[in-house]
N, C-alpha and C positions, 0 to 999 in steps of 0.2 A: 773818625778821619780826621786831619790835620793839614791845611797848605801852609806851607811858609814861603814868605817871599823876601827877601835881602836886597838892600839900598844900600847905598853911601859909599861905595866905593869909588875910585879914581887914582890919580897919580897925585904922588906927594912927595917934596924933596924928605931929603934925611932930616931927623929931628921934629918933622910936622907933626899934625894929627888929621886923624880921622874918627867920624863916628860913623860906626854900621850899625844898620836898624832891621829888624827882622818883624816883620806883619805876621800874624797869625789867624788863620779863619777859625771857625768854630766857637761855640760857647764854654768850651770847658780848656781853655787855656791854660787856667790855674792850676790844671790837675796834672800838669806835664813841668817836669824838670827841662831847660833848656841847655844847649850846647854851643857853642861856636870851634869849628874846626877850620883848617886850612890845609890846601894842598898847591906846592910848590914846583913847577915844572921837572920831572923824571923823580919827584920823591912820593913818600906815601902820605897819606891823608893823616894829620898831625891833630892833638887836640889840643885847644887854647884855652878855653875857660866854660865853665859852667855854673849854673845858677838853680837854687832848689825852687820847688813849687812857691813859697813865699817869699823867695828872695832873702833868707836870712843867711844862707849858706851859700858860699861860694869858693871857688878851686880853679887855680890857673896852672897852667905848666909853667914852670921855673924861667924860662925866657922871657915872659911877658910879665911877671910878675912887678909890681911897681910901676907899670909902662900903660896895662891893659887895663880896663874896668869893665866888668858886665853887670848890667841892670835890667831891670824888668817891669813894665806897668801892666798890671794884670786888667786894669780899667782899659786900656787901650789895646790889650793882645799885643802887646810888643815886647819885645827882648833886644838889648842895645849891647853894642862892643866899642867903647872911648878907647881910643887909641894914641898915645902920646908918645913922643920921642922914638918915632918910628925909625926904623932902620932897612938898610937894602935886603937884610935877612928876613924880614916882615913880608915881602913881595910873594904873595901865593893869592887862589883863589879861596874865600872866604865863604865857610858854610853853615848856616844854624839849622840847628835839630832838634827834636823833640822826643822825650821818652816819660814812658809812665812809671818808671821805676828811678830810684834815688839809690844811691850806695855810695857813698864818699872813697869809697875804695876802689870802685870800677867806674866812675861816671867817666873816666878820661877813655874808657875804650867804646870806639864808635858802633861794636856790636850792640851796644846796650839802648841805642838810638832806633825809633820806631818811624819816624818820618822826618825828609831832608827838605833844603830849599834848593834853588839851583846854583846858590853861589854868585857872589860878586867880586870882582877884579880889584887887588890893591896893590899899586906897584909903587915903591921906594926908591927914588931915582934922582940925580941930580942932572 
């Protein structure tokens, strides 16, 4: 069992930055690949980024490549999402999720994930 708690959301102007953090409970955090998803009002949940168990492999949705960076610290049981050059279309509730499976082809599928956090709101607005 893994419990996930996100933090770091807020209101930021276009072009600004935020760093989301996801704290995981349990001693087996390093056994899970981690992902970030987001859901905007009236839209389906969307994959944002994922990172493998050791952090050696990452994947991003095209719309955030070059702006967002996912990272993890297994010693602290945390995964991060550094978001730079934020745009209004990045506004959403952001969720972190954990999966015991890693497949670079399907890691974007939310059905692959076993555990989810409660989400943190990110609003990009002037």
